[in-house]
ROSE-4610 file (N, C-alpha, C; in Angstrom, 1 decimal, always signed):
// ROSE-4610
residu = [M/M/M/K/K/K/S/S/S/K/K/K/T/T/T/S/S/S/V/V/V/I/I/I/I/I/I/G/G/G/S/S/S/I/I/I/F/F/F/A/A/A/A/A/A/Y/Y/Y/V/V/V/A/A/A/F/F/F/V/V/V/A/A/A/V/V/V/V/V/V/V/V/V/L/L/L/V/V/V/Y/Y/Y/E/E/E/P/P/P/T/T/T/P/P/P/D/D/D/E/E/E/M/M/M/D/D/D/W/W/W/E/E/E/D/D/D/R/R/R/Q/Q/Q/V/V/V/Y/Y/Y/N/N/N/S/S/S/Q/Q/Q/K/K/K/L/L/L/N/N/N/E/E/E/L/L/L/T/T/T/L/L/L/G/G/G/Q/Q/Q/D/D/D/I/I/I/S/S/S/T/T/T/V/V/V/K/K/K/T/T/T/L/L/L/F/F/F/G/G/G/K/K/K/A/A/A/D/D/D/F/F/F/S/S/S/E/E/E/A/A/A/K/K/K/S/S/S/I/I/I/K/K/K/D/D/D/G/G/G/Q/Q/Q/L/L/L/Q/Q/Q/V/V/V/L/L/L/F/F/F/Y/Y/Y/R/R/R/T/T/T/H/H/H/H/H/H/E/E/E/K/K/K/S/S/S/D/D/D/G/G/G/V/V/V/T/T/T/T/T/T/K/K/K/E/E/E/E/E/E/C/C/C/T/T/T/P/P/P/L/L/L/M/M/M/F/F/F/K/K/K/D/D/D/D/D/D/K/K/K/L/L/L/V/V/V/A/A/A/W/W/W/G/G/G/D/D/D/D/D/D/T/T/T/Y/Y/Y/K/K/K/Q/Q/Q/Y/Y/Y/L/L/L/E/E/E/A/A/A/G/G/G/T/T/T/D/D/D/I/I/I/V/V/V/S/S/S/R/R/R/T/T/T/A/A/A/Q/Q/Q/E/E/E/A/A/A/E/E/E/N/N/N/A/A/A/S/S/S/K/K/K/N/N/N]
num = [1/1/1/2/2/2/3/3/3/4/4/4/5/5/5/6/6/6/7/7/7/8/8/8/9/9/9/10/10/10/11/11/11/12/12/12/13/13/13/14/14/14/15/15/15/16/16/16/17/17/17/18/18/18/19/19/19/20/20/20/21/21/21/22/22/22/23/23/23/24/24/24/25/25/25/26/26/26/27/27/27/28/28/28/29/29/29/30/30/30/31/31/31/32/32/32/33/33/33/34/34/34/35/35/35/36/36/36/37/37/37/38/38/38/39/39/39/40/40/40/41/41/41/42/42/42/43/43/43/44/44/44/45/45/45/46/46/46/47/47/47/48/48/48/49/49/49/50/50/50/51/51/51/52/52/52/53/53/53/54/54/54/55/55/55/56/56/56/57/57/57/58/58/58/59/59/59/60/60/60/61/61/61/62/62/62/63/63/63/64/64/64/65/65/65/66/66/66/67/67/67/68/68/68/69/69/69/70/70/70/71/71/71/72/72/72/73/73/73/74/74/74/75/75/75/76/76/76/77/77/77/78/78/78/79/79/79/80/80/80/81/81/81/82/82/82/83/83/83/84/84/84/85/85/85/86/86/86/87/87/87/88/88/88/89/89/89/90/90/90/91/91/91/92/92/92/93/93/93/94/94/94/95/95/95/96/96/96/97/97/97/98/98/98/99/99/99/100/100/100/101/101/101/102/102/102/103/103/103/104/104/104/105/105/105/106/106/106/107/107/107/108/108/108/109/109/109/110/110/110/111/111/111/112/112/112/113/113/113/114/114/114/115/115/115/116/116/116/117/117/117/118/118/118/119/119/119/120/120/120/121/121/121/122/122/122/123/123/123/124/124/124/125/125/125/126/126/126/127/127/127/128/128/128/129/129/129/130/130/130/131/131/131/132/132/132/133/133/133/134/134/134/135/135/135/136/136/136/137/137/137/138/138/138/139/139/139/140/140/140/141/141/141/142/142/142]
x = [+44.2/+43.1/+41.9/+41.6/+40.3/+40.3/+41.5/+41.5/+41.3/+41.8/+41.5/+40.0/+39.5/+38.0/+37.1/+37.5/+36.8/+37.0/+38.1/+38.3/+37.5/+37.5/+36.8/+35.2/+34.8/+33.3/+33.0/+33.9/+33.6/+33.6/+34.5/+34.5/+33.4/+32.9/+31.6/+30.4/+30.4/+29.2/+29.3/+30.5/+30.6/+30.3/+30.6/+30.3/+28.7/+28.1/+26.7/+25.9/+26.4/+25.8/+25.9/+27.1/+27.3/+26.4/+26.2/+25.3/+23.9/+23.4/+22.0/+21.9/+22.8/+22.8/+22.7/+23.5/+23.4/+22.0/+21.5/+20.3/+19.1/+19.1/+18.1/+18.1/+19.3/+19.4/+19.3/+19.6/+19.6/+18.4/+17.8/+16.8/+15.5/+14.7/+13.5/+12.5/+11.4/+10.6/+9.9/+9.6/+8.8/+7.4/+6.6/+5.0/+4.5/+4.8/+4.1/+4.6/+5.7/+6.1/+5.7/+5.0/+4.5/+3.2/+2.9/+1.6/+0.6/-0.6/-1.6/-1.5/-1.2/-1.2/-0.1/+1.1/+2.3/+2.1/+1.5/+1.3/+0.2/-0.8/-1.8/-1.1/-0.3/+0.4/+1.4/+2.1/+3.1/+2.3/+1.2/+0.5/-0.1/-0.7/-1.1/+0.0/+1.3/+2.2/+2.7/+2.7/+3.2/+2.2/+1.0/+0.0/+0.4/+1.2/+1.7/+2.8/+3.4/+4.5/+4.1/+2.7/+2.2/+2.0/+2.2/+2.0/+1.2/+0.3/-0.4/+0.5/+0.2/+1.0/+2.1/+2.1/+3.1/+2.7/+3.7/+3.5/+3.0/+2.2/+1.7/+2.8/+3.8/+4.9/+5.6/+5.7/+6.4/+5.5/+4.3/+3.3/+3.3/+3.3/+3.3/+4.6/+5.7/+7.0/+6.9/+6.3/+6.2/+5.4/+4.2/+3.1/+3.1/+3.6/+3.6/+2.2/+1.9/+0.8/-0.5/-1.5/-2.7/-3.6/-4.4/-5.3/-6.6/-7.0/-8.0/-7.6/-8.2/-7.9/-9.2/-9.4/-10.5/-9.9/-10.4/-10.0/-11.1/-11.1/-12.2/-11.7/-12.2/-12.0/-12.9/-12.4/-13.3/-13.1/-13.9/-13.9/-12.5/-11.6/-10.3/-9.2/-9.3/-8.2/-8.6/-7.7/-8.0/-8.0/-8.7/-8.8/-8.5/-7.6/-7.3/-7.4/-8.0/-8.1/-7.5/-6.4/-5.8/-6.3/-6.5/-7.0/-5.9/-5.5/-4.5/-5.1/-4.9/-5.5/-4.8/-5.6/-5.0/-5.7/-6.8/-7.5/-8.3/-8.4/-9.1/-10.5/-11.4/-12.9/-13.4/-13.2/-13.8/-12.7/-12.6/-11.7/-12.4/-12.4/-13.0/-12.0/-10.7/-9.8/-9.8/-10.6/-10.7/-10.5/-9.7/-9.5/-10.6/-11.5/-12.5/-12.1/-12.8/-12.5/-12.8/-13.7/-14.0/-12.7/-11.9/-10.7/-9.4/-9.7/-8.6/-8.9/-7.8/-7.8/-7.7/-8.6/-8.4/-7.4/-6.7/-5.8/-6.1/-6.5/-7.1/-5.9/-5.8/-4.9/-5.6/-5.2/-5.7/-4.5/-4.6/-3.5/-2.1/-2.1/-1.0/-0.4/-1.1/-0.7/-1.7/-1.2/-2.0/-2.7/-4.1/-4.9/-5.7/-5.9/-6.6/-6.5/-6.7/-6.8/-7.7/-8.3/-9.2/-10.6/-11.4/-12.8/-13.7/-13.5/-14.4/-14.3/-13.1/-12.9/-13.4/-13.2/-13.7/-15.2/-15.9/-17.3/-17.9/-17.2/-17.6/-17.5/-16.5/-16.2/-17.4/-17.7/-18.8/-20.1/-20.4/-21.8/-21.8/-20.8/-20.8/-21.1/-20.3/-20.5/-20.7/-20.5/-20.8/-19.6/-18.5/-17.4/-17.0/-17.8/-17.5/-18.1/-17.2/-17.7/-16.6/-16.9/-16.0/-15.8/-14.7/-14.4/-14.9/-14.7/-15.3/-16.7/-17.4/-18.9/-19.4/-18.6/-18.9/-18.8/-17.6/-17.4/-18.5/-18.9/-20.0/-21.2/-21.6/-22.8/-22.7/-21.7/-21.6/-21.6/-21.0/-21.2/-22.5/-23.3/-24.7/-25.6/-25.2/-26.0/-25.8/-24.6/-24.3/-24.9]
y = [-13.3/-14.0/-13.2/-12.6/-11.7/-10.6/-9.9/-8.8/-9.2/-10.4/-10.9/-11.1/-11.7/-12.0/-10.8/-9.8/-8.5/-7.7/-7.9/-7.2/-7.9/-9.3/-10.0/-9.7/-9.7/-9.5/-8.0/-7.1/-5.6/-5.5/-6.2/-6.1/-6.7/-7.8/-8.4/-7.5/-6.9/-6.0/-4.8/-4.1/-3.0/-3.2/-4.5/-4.8/-5.0/-5.6/-5.7/-4.4/-3.5/-2.2/-1.5/-1.6/-1.0/-1.6/-2.9/-3.5/-3.1/-3.1/-2.6/-1.2/-0.3/+1.2/+1.2/+0.4/+0.4/-0.1/-1.1/-1.6/-0.6/+0.0/+0.9/+2.2/+2.6/+3.9/+3.6/+2.4/+2.1/+1.5/+0.5/-0.4/+0.4/+0.3/+0.7/-0.3/-0.7/-1.8/-1.4/-2.5/-2.1/-2.0/-1.4/-1.2/-2.6/-3.6/-4.9/-5.4/-5.0/-5.4/-4.6/-3.4/-2.4/-3.0/-2.5/-2.8/-1.8/-2.0/-1.3/+0.2/+0.6/+2.0/+2.7/+2.1/+2.8/+2.7/+1.6/+1.6/+2.7/+2.9/+3.9/+5.3/+5.6/+6.9/+7.0/+5.9/+5.8/+6.1/+5.4/+5.5/+7.0/+7.5/+8.9/+9.9/+9.7/+10.6/+10.4/+9.1/+8.7/+9.3/+9.5/+10.1/+11.3/+12.1/+13.4/+13.3/+12.1/+11.9/+11.3/+11.1/+10.5/+11.6/+11.3/+12.1/+11.3/+12.1/+11.4/+10.9/+9.7/+9.0/+8.1/+8.0/+7.1/+5.6/+4.8/+3.4/+2.7/+1.6/+0.9/+0.1/-0.3/-1.0/+0.0/+1.2/+2.2/+2.4/+2.6/+2.8/+1.6/+0.4/-0.8/-0.9/-0.4/-0.6/+0.5/+1.6/+2.7/+2.3/+1.8/+1.5/+0.0/-1.0/-2.3/-2.9/-4.0/-4.8/-4.1/-4.0/-3.2/-4.0/-3.3/-3.9/-4.6/-3.9/-4.3/-4.0/-4.7/-4.3/-4.7/-4.0/-4.3/-4.1/-4.7/-4.5/-4.7/-3.9/-4.0/-3.6/-4.3/-3.9/-2.8/-1.8/-0.7/-0.5/+0.3/+0.4/+0.6/+1.4/+1.7/+1.3/+0.2/-0.2/-1.1/-1.0/-1.7/-0.6/-0.9/-0.1/-0.9/-0.5/-1.2/-0.2/-0.7/+0.3/-0.5/+0.1/-0.4/+0.4/-0.3/+0.4/+0.3/+1.5/+1.4/+2.1/+1.5/+2.0/+3.3/+4.4/+5.7/+6.3/+5.8/+6.5/+5.5/+5.7/+4.8/+5.2/+4.2/+4.4/+3.8/+2.5/+1.7/+0.7/+0.6/-0.4/-1.8/-2.5/-3.8/-4.9/-4.5/-5.4/-5.8/-5.2/-5.5/-4.1/-4.2/-3.1/-3.2/-2.1/-2.1/-1.1/-1.1/+0.0/+1.3/+1.5/+2.9/+3.5/+2.6/+3.2/+3.2/+3.0/+3.1/+4.2/+4.6/+5.6/+4.8/+4.9/+4.2/+4.9/+4.2/+4.7/+4.0/+4.8/+4.2/+4.4/+3.2/+3.1/+2.7/+3.4/+3.0/+2.6/+1.3/+0.7/+0.9/+0.6/+0.6/+1.9/+3.0/+4.4/+4.9/+5.7/+6.3/+7.5/+7.4/+8.4/+9.3/+8.7/+9.4/+8.7/+9.4/+8.8/+9.6/+9.0/+9.7/+9.2/+9.4/+8.8/+9.5/+10.8/+11.5/+11.0/+10.9/+10.4/+8.9/+8.1/+6.7/+6.7/+7.5/+7.6/+8.1/+9.1/+9.5/+8.4/+7.6/+6.6/+5.5/+5.2/+4.3/+4.8/+6.0/+6.6/+6.7/+7.0/+7.2/+5.8/+4.8/+3.5/+3.4/+4.4/+4.3/+3.8/+3.8/+3.2/+1.9/+1.2/-0.2/-1.1/-1.8/-2.7/-3.8/-5.0/-6.2/-6.6/-6.7/-6.9/-8.2/-9.2/-10.5/-10.5/-9.8/-9.7/-8.9/-8.0/-7.2/-8.1/-8.9/-9.8/-10.9/-11.4/-12.3/-11.8/-10.6/-10.0/-9.8/-9.3/-9.1/-10.4/-11.4/-12.8/-13.3/-13.0/-13.5/-12.9/-11.6/-10.8/-11.4/-11.9/-12.5/-13.7]
z = [+35.4/+34.8/+34.7/+36.0/+36.1/+35.2/+34.9/+34.0/+32.6/+32.2/+30.8/+30.6/+31.6/+31.5/+31.5/+32.2/+32.3/+30.9/+30.3/+29.0/+28.0/+28.0/+27.0/+27.1/+28.4/+28.6/+28.2/+28.6/+28.2/+26.7/+26.0/+24.6/+23.8/+24.4/+23.9/+24.2/+25.3/+25.7/+24.8/+24.6/+23.7/+22.3/+21.8/+20.4/+20.3/+21.4/+21.3/+21.4/+22.2/+22.2/+20.9/+20.2/+18.9/+17.9/+17.9/+17.0/+17.2/+18.4/+18.7/+18.2/+18.4/+18.0/+16.5/+15.8/+14.3/+13.8/+14.4/+14.0/+14.2/+15.4/+15.8/+14.9/+14.6/+13.7/+12.2/+11.8/+10.3/+9.8/+10.6/+10.2/+10.1/+9.0/+8.9/+8.3/+9.1/+8.7/+7.4/+6.6/+5.4/+5.9/+5.0/+5.5/+6.0/+5.2/+5.5/+7.0/+7.5/+8.8/+9.9/+9.7/+10.6/+11.2/+12.5/+13.1/+12.4/+12.6/+11.9/+12.2/+13.5/+13.8/+13.0/+13.1/+12.4/+10.9/+10.4/+8.9/+8.5/+9.3/+9.0/+9.0/+9.9/+10.0/+8.7/+8.4/+7.3/+6.0/+5.8/+4.6/+4.5/+5.5/+5.4/+5.1/+5.6/+5.2/+3.7/+3.2/+1.9/+0.8/+1.2/+0.2/-0.3/+0.5/+0.0/-1.0/-1.2/-2.2/-3.5/-3.5/-4.9/-5.9/-7.1/-8.3/-9.4/-10.0/-11.1/-12.2/-12.7/-13.7/-13.2/-11.9/-11.2/-11.6/-11.9/-12.2/-11.0/-11.1/-10.1/-9.3/-9.9/-9.2/-8.3/-8.6/-7.8/-6.5/-6.8/-5.6/-4.7/-5.3/-4.4/-3.6/-4.2/-3.5/-2.3/-2.6/-1.5/-0.4/-0.8/+0.2/+0.7/+0.0/+0.3/-0.1/+0.5/+0.0/+0.4/-0.6/-0.4/+0.7/+1.4/+2.3/+1.5/+0.4/-0.4/-1.8/-2.9/-4.3/-5.1/-6.2/-7.1/-8.5/-9.5/-10.8/-11.7/-12.9/-13.8/-15.2/-16.2/-17.6/-17.9/-18.6/-19.1/-20.6/-21.3/-22.7/-23.3/-22.7/-23.2/-22.5/-21.7/-20.9/-19.7/-18.7/-17.4/-16.3/-15.3/-14.0/-12.9/-12.0/-10.8/-9.6/-8.4/-7.3/-6.2/-5.6/-4.3/-3.2/-2.1/-0.9/+0.2/+0.8/+1.8/+3.0/+4.2/+5.4/+5.8/+6.1/+6.4/+7.6/+8.0/+9.2/+9.9/+11.3/+12.1/+12.3/+12.2/+12.3/+13.6/+13.8/+14.9/+15.4/+16.7/+17.2/+17.4/+16.2/+16.2/+15.7/+15.6/+15.2/+13.6/+12.9/+11.5/+10.7/+9.6/+8.8/+7.6/+7.5/+6.4/+5.3/+4.3/+3.1/+3.6/+4.6/+5.0/+5.7/+6.2/+6.9/+5.9/+4.6/+3.7/+2.7/+2.0/+0.9/-0.4/-1.4/-2.7/-3.6/-4.2/-5.3/-6.6/-7.6/-8.9/-9.9/-10.6/-11.7/-13.0/-14.0/-15.4/-16.2/-16.6/-17.3/-16.6/-15.2/-14.4/-14.1/-14.4/-14.1/-13.1/-12.1/-11.1/-11.8/-11.8/-12.3/-11.2/-10.1/-9.0/-7.7/-6.6/-5.3/-4.4/-3.4/-2.5/-2.6/-1.4/-1.4/-2.3/-2.5/-3.5/-4.9/-5.4/-6.7/-6.8/-5.8/-6.0/-5.9/-5.1/-5.1/-6.5/-7.1/-8.4/-9.4/-9.3/-10.3/-10.0/-8.8/-8.6/-9.0/-8.8/-9.3/-10.8/-11.4/-12.9/-13.6/-13.3/-13.8/-15.3/-16.1/-17.5/-18.3/-17.7/-18.6/-18.2/-17.4/-17.1/-18.2/-18.9/-20.0/-20.0/-19.7/-19.8/-21.2/-21.6/-23.0/-23.4/-22.6/-22.9/-23.0/-22.1/-22.1/-23.4/-23.8/-25.0/-26.2/-26.2/-27.4/-27.5/-26.3/-26.3/-26.8/-26.4/-26.9/-28.4/-28.9/-30.3/-31.1/-30.5/-31.1/-31.1/-30.1/-30.0/-31.0/-31.4/-32.4/-33.8/-34.1/-35.4/-35.7]
């Protein structure tokens, strides 16, 4: 009786060890499941895989949920900016835009990323025109 019990317990233990090994070797958490430190490193590494013209859905699949986002209508389409945490600034328990890298999309295609590009966009400000505001202005002139 003792030998059968030992074999059963040994088999269960071996199955458990095999299960844990498979989970550890195969399972990769999605970016949304990572803690902020792991996600920050992950996002920094994934920036190297970006190419201009990538679809926004592909980028969202790669990076997960954005930490911040902005969207604007412009003269010839729509602009969306997604911010992903990539570097640590201050240990205050809060992610800020300064700790993120902006990814800019025009009509759902990646057109630029990085702090300098985003600052140039903010400083230029010349292409920002809300279509509804423009239509309202035209209607009031008539």
